[in-house]
Backbone bond lengths (Angstrom), bond angles and torsions (degrees), N, CA, C in turn:
res aa  C-N    CA-C-N  psi(-1)  N-CA   C-N-CA  omega(-1)  CA-C   N-CA-C  phi
1 X - - - 1.445 - - 1.525 109.13 -
2 X 1.282 116.15 127.44 1.464 121.11 176.33 1.527 109.24 -81.32
3 X 1.319 115.31 141.20 1.458 119.82 175.68 1.516 109.45 -86.45
4 X 1.299 115.75 143.25 1.458 121.19 177.72 1.525 109.38 -102.93
5 X 1.329 116.35 167.47 1.459 120.72 175.89 1.530 110.04 -60.32
6 X 1.305 116.27 -39.60 1.466 120.04 175.90 1.528 110.45 -57.54
7 X 1.345 116.30 -48.81 1.465 121.32 -176.36 1.524 113.22 -58.02
8 X 1.322 116.84 -33.26 1.470 119.95 -175.67 1.526 113.17 -96.54
9 X 1.327 116.71 3.14 1.465 118.77 178.03 1.526 112.04 -121.82
10 X 1.298 117.66 -68.86 1.467 121.36 -168.94 1.531 113.04 -58.94
11 X 1.337 120.62 -49.97 1.467 118.36 178.74 1.537 113.17 -60.76
12 X 1.330 117.31 -36.77 1.472 120.37 177.82 1.525 110.67 -66.31
13 X 1.325 116.70 -43.12 1.465 119.82 176.66 1.526 110.47 -58.55
14 X 1.322 116.36 -46.42 1.464 120.36 -177.80 1.528 111.70 -63.91
15 X 1.322 116.67 -40.82 1.462 120.81 179.76 1.526 110.89 -60.46
16 X 1.315 116.89 -52.15 1.465 120.51 -175.58 1.526 111.31 -74.36
17 X 1.324 118.49 -37.92 1.469 119.31 175.57 1.527 111.25 -60.48
18 X 1.327 116.76 -37.12 1.462 119.79 176.17 1.513 111.40 -61.56
19 X 1.333 116.60 -45.28 1.466 118.70 179.68 1.524 111.10 -68.99
20 X 1.326 117.79 -38.78 1.466 120.78 177.97 1.529 109.90 -61.52
21 X 1.320 117.21 -43.33 1.460 120.64 178.14 1.523 112.17 -62.14
22 X 1.337 116.35 -42.12 1.469 119.31 177.54 1.532 110.72 -65.38
23 X 1.327 116.84 -37.39 1.467 120.08 178.39 1.527 111.95 -66.78
24 X 1.317 117.28 -33.36 1.473 119.55 174.85 1.531 109.11 -60.95
25 X 1.321 116.94 -43.28 1.463 120.60 177.45 1.520 112.23 -62.94
26 X 1.329 116.67 -41.95 1.464 120.34 177.69 1.525 110.93 -66.42
27 X 1.322 116.68 -35.96 1.467 120.68 178.27 1.527 110.34 -64.18
28 X 1.317 115.99 -40.95 1.465 119.71 178.25 1.529 110.51 -62.72
29 X 1.330 116.57 -45.14 1.466 120.59 179.37 1.531 110.70 -63.55
30 X 1.314 116.98 -41.42 1.466 121.32 179.48 1.525 110.62 -64.33
31 X 1.297 116.20 -40.64 1.461 122.09 178.02 1.537 109.54 -59.32
32 X 1.314 116.34 -43.72 1.466 121.32 178.18 1.532 110.53 -64.67
33 X 1.346 116.78 -46.26 1.471 121.10 179.22 1.528 111.88 -58.00
34 X 1.318 115.78 -40.26 1.466 121.04 -177.51 1.529 112.65 -81.90
35 X 1.326 115.65 -5.24 1.474 121.96 -176.09 1.535 110.99 59.65
36 X 1.328 113.98 41.48 1.464 121.38 177.18 1.524 108.93 -98.52
37 X 1.302 115.63 156.72 1.465 121.52 170.62 1.529 107.47 -81.30
38 X 1.337 119.06 148.64 1.470 121.00 179.57 1.536 114.68 -48.84
39 X 1.343 120.04 -38.79 1.469 118.40 179.61 1.534 114.18 -61.95
40 X 1.342 117.09 -18.16 1.458 119.42 177.70 1.526 111.57 -63.18
41 X 1.318 117.00 -27.00 1.470 120.42 174.40 1.523 110.12 -105.60
42 X 1.310 117.82 -50.20 1.470 120.58 -175.67 1.526 111.16 -59.36
43 X 1.314 117.71 -31.96 1.459 121.66 179.57 1.516 114.28 -95.35
44 X 1.342 117.35 1.23 1.467 120.70 -177.50 1.523 111.14 -73.69
45 X 1.332 115.51 142.66 1.462 121.02 175.96 1.515 109.13 -141.45
46 X 1.315 116.06 155.49 1.459 121.67 -175.61 1.521 113.19 -77.41
47 X 1.308 117.38 -28.53 1.465 122.29 -178.78 1.520 108.20 -149.02
48 X 1.314 115.48 155.77 1.466 120.03 -177.61 1.524 113.37 -58.00
49 X 1.335 116.90 -30.62 1.466 119.22 -177.38 1.530 112.87 -94.09
50 X 1.330 117.05 13.34 1.465 121.43 176.73 1.521 109.31 -109.69
51 X 1.312 115.27 158.01 1.465 120.62 177.36 1.532 109.60 -86.94
52 X 1.336 117.59 156.74 1.461 121.73 -172.38 1.531 114.32 -78.52
53 X 1.326 112.68 174.75 1.461 122.72 -178.75 1.527 112.31 -49.35
54 X 1.317 117.74 -47.79 1.467 120.51 -179.01 1.516 112.05 -56.82
55 X 1.332 116.76 -41.86 1.462 120.34 177.16 1.526 110.60 -64.52
56 X 1.321 117.18 -40.86 1.469 120.42 -177.30 1.531 110.48 -59.20
57 X 1.326 116.70 -41.57 1.471 120.12 178.54 1.525 109.84 -64.54
58 X 1.314 116.36 -44.80 1.466 120.41 178.71 1.527 110.66 -60.38
59 X 1.334 117.39 -39.56 1.463 121.21 -179.22 1.528 111.81 -68.34
60 X 1.334 117.68 -34.91 1.469 120.54 175.59 1.529 109.27 -59.03
61 X 1.309 116.45 -44.77 1.467 121.19 178.56 1.525 110.17 -65.79
62 X 1.310 116.72 -43.64 1.465 121.30 -178.73 1.523 111.85 -60.66
63 X 1.330 116.97 -38.49 1.463 120.26 -177.32 1.527 112.96 -90.65
64 X 1.315 117.50 11.95 1.465 121.53 172.86 1.524 108.06 -118.65
65 X 1.314 117.40 -89.95 1.466 119.75 -179.89 1.529 110.73 -63.20
66 X 1.322 117.75 -34.43 1.463 120.44 177.45 1.516 112.21 -64.90
67 X 1.328 116.59 -36.36 1.465 120.45 177.57 1.527 110.65 -66.65
68 X 1.327 116.25 -41.81 1.467 120.03 177.47 1.525 109.79 -62.08
69 X 1.321 117.22 -44.79 1.469 120.37 177.27 1.525 111.03 -61.24
70 X 1.330 116.96 -38.12 1.461 120.80 177.15 1.517 112.17 -62.21
71 X 1.326 116.33 -42.50 1.469 119.81 177.74 1.525 109.69 -63.47
72 X 1.307 117.28 -41.44 1.468 120.52 178.04 1.526 111.17 -57.51
73 X 1.334 116.51 -40.91 1.471 121.59 -178.00 1.521 112.94 -84.51
74 X 1.323 116.79 -17.76 1.459 120.58 -177.46 1.516 113.55 87.84
75 X 1.328 116.76 1.47 1.465 120.71 178.23 1.528 109.42 -150.79
76 X 1.324 115.06 138.37 1.457 121.43 176.41 1.515 108.05 -122.91
77 X 1.314 115.56 124.94 1.465 122.54 173.42 1.515 106.88 -126.26
78 X 1.328 117.32 131.43 1.465 118.48 179.98 1.525 111.60 -57.27
79 X 1.305 115.09 139.63 1.462 122.50 177.95 1.528 107.98 -72.83
80 X 1.313 116.80 115.65 1.468 121.96 -177.24 1.530 112.91 -95.65
81 X 1.322 117.30 5.54 1.465 119.34 179.29 1.535 109.35 -70.03
82 X 1.327 116.95 159.94 1.469 119.46 179.51 1.531 111.32 -62.65
83 X 1.304 115.61 149.61 1.463 120.72 175.89 1.527 108.38 -84.27
84 X 1.324 116.89 158.72 1.463 119.68 177.89 1.528 111.25 -60.32
85 X 1.299 115.62 144.23 1.463 121.07 -179.98 1.517 112.25 -107.79
86 X 1.348 115.51 13.10 1.465 120.84 176.80 1.521 108.92 -128.68
87 X 1.325 115.36 155.43 1.459 118.99 175.80 1.523 110.57 -64.55
88 X 1.319 117.57 -36.91 1.470 120.68 178.09 1.524 110.33 -60.44
89 X 1.313 117.20 -41.67 1.459 120.88 178.51 1.517 112.37 -65.43
90 X 1.337 117.01 -39.83 1.469 120.64 177.94 1.524 110.99 -67.28
91 X 1.343 116.82 -40.92 1.472 120.37 176.98 1.523 110.51 -61.48
92 X 1.328 116.27 -42.13 1.469 120.14 179.86 1.527 110.57 -61.56
93 X 1.320 117.78 -40.79 1.469 119.99 176.82 1.521 110.76 -55.71
94 X 1.328 116.42 -48.40 1.464 118.98 -176.53 1.524 111.88 -70.66
95 X 1.329 118.07 -41.44 1.472 119.04 -179.59 1.526 111.28 -67.65
96 X 1.324 117.36 -38.15 1.470 119.88 176.84 1.526 111.03 -65.12
97 X 1.329 116.62 -39.61 1.467 120.07 178.99 1.522 110.72 -64.49
98 X 1.319 116.51 -44.12 1.466 120.40 178.59 1.523 110.48 -60.98
99 X 1.317 117.41 -44.59 1.469 120.77 179.22 1.525 110.75 -61.21
100 X 1.322 117.42 -42.40 1.468 120.44 179.52 1.525 110.94 -65.48
101 X 1.326 117.39 -42.95 1.467 120.62 -179.87 1.519 111.52 -67.83
102 X 1.327 117.21 -35.35 1.471 120.90 176.81 1.527 111.44 -60.76
103 X 1.322 117.07 -26.49 1.459 121.45 -178.84 1.521 114.62 -86.74
104 X 1.319 117.51 1.08 1.469 120.94 -178.27 1.518 109.10 -92.76
105 X 1.325 116.25 131.25 1.462 118.61 178.79 1.526 111.00 -99.65
106 X 1.320 114.55 157.36 1.464 121.42 -175.87 1.524 112.18 -60.19
107 X 1.312 117.73 -37.75 1.471 120.45 -178.10 1.523 111.14 -61.12
108 X 1.326 116.83 -40.04 1.460 118.77 178.56 1.525 110.99 -63.06
109 X 1.327 117.19 -46.11 1.467 120.09 -179.22 1.523 110.20 -63.59
110 X 1.313 117.88 -39.74 1.471 120.33 178.42 1.523 111.34 -64.44
111 X 1.319 117.32 -28.53 1.472 119.97 178.66 1.527 111.99 -69.91
112 X 1.331 117.68 -13.16 1.461 121.41 178.54 1.528 112.64 -74.68
113 X 1.328 117.56 -24.22 1.469 121.43 -173.03 1.526 110.42 -57.37
114 X 1.328 114.81 127.44 1.461 121.38 179.37 1.517 114.65 85.03
115 X 1.311 117.57 -9.80 1.463 121.62 -178.91 1.530 110.09 -71.66
116 X 1.325 116.20 138.49 1.463 120.89 176.04 1.515 110.35 -75.88
117 X 1.310 115.06 143.70 1.462 120.30 172.80 1.509 108.75 -154.87
118 X 1.317 115.02 164.90 1.463 120.91 -174.55 1.527 110.27 -133.86
119 X 1.325 114.58 141.54 1.458 122.45 169.27 1.520 106.83 -98.24
120 X 1.335 116.56 129.60 1.464 121.51 178.64 1.521 109.42 -129.05
121 X 1.327 115.02 129.59 1.456 120.86 174.05 1.524 107.26 -147.86
122 X 1.314 115.32 110.61 1.462 119.09 -175.20 1.520 109.45 60.56
123 X 1.309 115.83 -125.69 1.468 121.12 178.73 1.529 112.56 -85.52
124 X 1.328 117.39 -12.14 1.462 120.87 -177.43 1.518 111.14 -74.67
125 X 1.323 115.90 134.66 1.460 123.31 176.35 1.525 107.51 -134.11
126 X 1.316 116.80 125.32 1.456 121.86 176.17 1.518 108.28 -127.22
127 X 1.320 116.53 124.38 1.461 121.36 179.24 1.525 109.85 -95.49
128 X 1.315 115.70 136.96 1.461 123.74 -177.25 1.525 109.86 -138.09
129 X 1.319 115.61 164.38 1.460 119.48 155.61 1.530 104.68 -84.22
130 X 1.301 116.82 158.41 1.467 120.23 -177.68 1.523 111.42 -57.44
131 X 1.328 116.97 -44.68 1.462 119.24 -177.51 1.529 111.98 -66.37
132 X 1.332 117.34 -37.19 1.466 119.17 177.71 1.522 111.26 -70.28
133 X 1.313 117.74 -36.10 1.460 120.25 175.25 1.525 109.87 -61.72
134 X 1.330 116.53 -50.67 1.460 119.79 -176.68 1.523 112.08 -63.69
135 X 1.337 117.31 -43.54 1.461 120.08 -171.94 1.522 114.85 -89.50
136 X 1.334 118.31 -29.48 1.471 118.74 -176.41 1.520 113.53 -104.47
137 X 1.315 117.67 -14.48 1.455 120.43 -179.42 1.525 111.73 -119.08
138 X 1.313 116.49 -60.88 1.457 119.45 -171.76 1.526 112.59 -72.39
139 X 1.324 117.89 -44.06 1.460 118.94 -178.17 1.537 112.46 -63.93
140 X 1.339 119.87 -43.35 1.471 117.81 174.33 1.531 112.49 -59.75
141 X 1.326 117.65 -38.99 1.464 120.48 176.55 1.528 111.17 -64.33
142 X 1.314 116.78 -40.11 1.467 122.24 177.20 1.531 110.36 -55.18
143 X 1.334 116.26 -51.44 1.462 120.14 -179.39 1.527 111.97 -68.18
144 X 1.319 117.69 -37.44 1.463 121.18 178.25 1.531 110.39 -58.34
145 X 1.315 116.63 -49.31 1.464 119.89 -176.99 1.529 111.94 -70.88
146 X 1.330 117.83 -34.32 1.468 120.23 175.53 1.527 110.19 -64.86
147 X 1.329 116.83 -44.46 1.465 120.57 179.08 1.525 111.19 -66.45
148 X 1.320 117.20 -38.46 1.466 120.19 178.88 1.526 110.53 -64.99
149 X 1.323 117.49 -41.43 1.471 120.59 176.83 1.527 110.03 -60.47
150 X 1.337 116.57 -45.80 1.465 121.37 177.46 1.529 110.31 -59.76
151 X 1.326 116.62 -45.96 1.468 121.04 -178.32 1.525 111.96 -61.84
152 X 1.315 117.35 -37.68 1.467 120.39 177.16 1.527 109.82 -61.29
153 X 1.321 116.63 -42.59 1.466 119.70 179.95 1.527 111.20 -65.14
154 X 1.332 117.24 -40.89 1.474 120.29 176.33 1.519 110.31 -63.21
155 X 1.322 116.37 -42.92 1.463 122.18 -179.83 1.527 110.95 -61.24
156 X 1.339 116.05 -33.10 1.466 120.63 177.94 1.537 111.89 -79.12
157 X 1.322 117.41 -0.99 1.457 121.37 175.34 1.511 115.93 95.14
158 X 1.324 117.89 8.76 1.466 119.60 -179.31 1.522 110.65 -65.86
159 X 1.328 117.25 136.61 1.461 121.22 178.82 1.535 111.19 -82.63
160 X 1.312 115.58 75.99 1.466 121.94 179.46 1.521 108.16 -123.97
161 X 1.322 115.95 163.10 1.458 120.89 -179.19 1.519 111.84 -138.83
162 X 1.322 114.06 -173.42 1.462 121.03 -175.24 1.525 112.41 -57.10
163 X 1.316 117.43 -38.40 1.473 119.46 179.88 1.520 111.91 -62.89
164 X 1.329 116.08 -30.65 1.467 119.02 175.56 1.522 110.34 -65.07
165 X 1.331 117.14 -33.25 1.462 120.99 179.03 1.526 111.51 -77.66
166 X 1.327 116.81 -47.91 1.468 119.12 -174.44 1.518 112.52 -70.81
167 X 1.320 117.20 -26.71 1.455 118.39 179.91 1.516 111.70 69.78
168 X 1.297 115.21 -151.76 1.469 121.32 -177.20 1.526 109.76 -84.48
169 X 1.323 115.29 106.08 1.463 119.49 179.95 1.522 109.52 -73.10
170 X 1.308 115.48 155.29 1.461 121.51 -177.15 1.536 108.73 -94.78
171 X 1.319 115.99 96.19 1.459 121.14 -177.75 1.530 110.50 -89.58
172 X 1.310 114.38 161.52 1.464 120.64 178.14 1.523 109.27 -60.99
173 X 1.328 115.35 133.96 1.474 117.98 -179.20 1.504 111.40 -105.64
């Protein structure tokens, strides 16, 4: 069986977005248990030169449904708007992204193959084919930000493990 562009993007996005959304809920509960204010987690970062948990969640969404929207438009520019500062806002980002991705059909994603698109950030311009953008740029960023969000929660002492990160794996049916 040959894999399609759809097969290597949308199901992976949905799997990890589902786990990220569940982790946001667990983070909120942990924050309550610890008697912390939401910014104690949402504003947490691993290093001074890294962006905080709230940004990491926003970036996961940006590099999944946002990447697909970028391919549709032929240009992807990172969303520079502020990230949500509440757990409800972070949950909404993930649930909205999942709903949008659920509405994408395989034929549309396959129509992206070979299409030109550009990444723009400030003065930087990078030209890609849609598939190279999704697989060599956006998807690695998607996983980086998902893992960083998970790592922040572990660093804050949350009792979570690898299964919380991987979410529901797609087993043979």
